[in-house]
C-alpha positions, 0 to 999 in steps of 0.5 A: 473520510477519515475513517476510510483513510485510517482503514485503508492505511491500517489494511496496507500496514497489516499486509506489510506486517503479515509478510514479515516486512518493515516499512523500510524494506518495502520502501527499499523494494519500491525504490529498486523495482519502481523508482520510488523515493527511498523515504519511509516518511514519504510512504507513511505520509501518503498512507496517513493522508489517503493520497496513495494513487492507484498506480502506486497501490499496485506497485506496493502490492507487487513488491509484497507479492500481491495482485489487486483483483477487482471482484464483483459483489454478490447481491449488487452494490 
């Protein structure tokens, strides 16, 4: 479970970096657009613990200009 959580956290942080944003800027956008707390440690903690809810992930993607897309895998599971 720890590896999965770390991989998800690193993936999200890489998207933030790729967009040229800081965690502070992302948190400010989340607060403005979706009513999140303006606390960077709050978001960091959720990523570290793996406790980010799906709706929060969708909002996080939204403020960075992304959509989360479900795509069927090739070759079954």
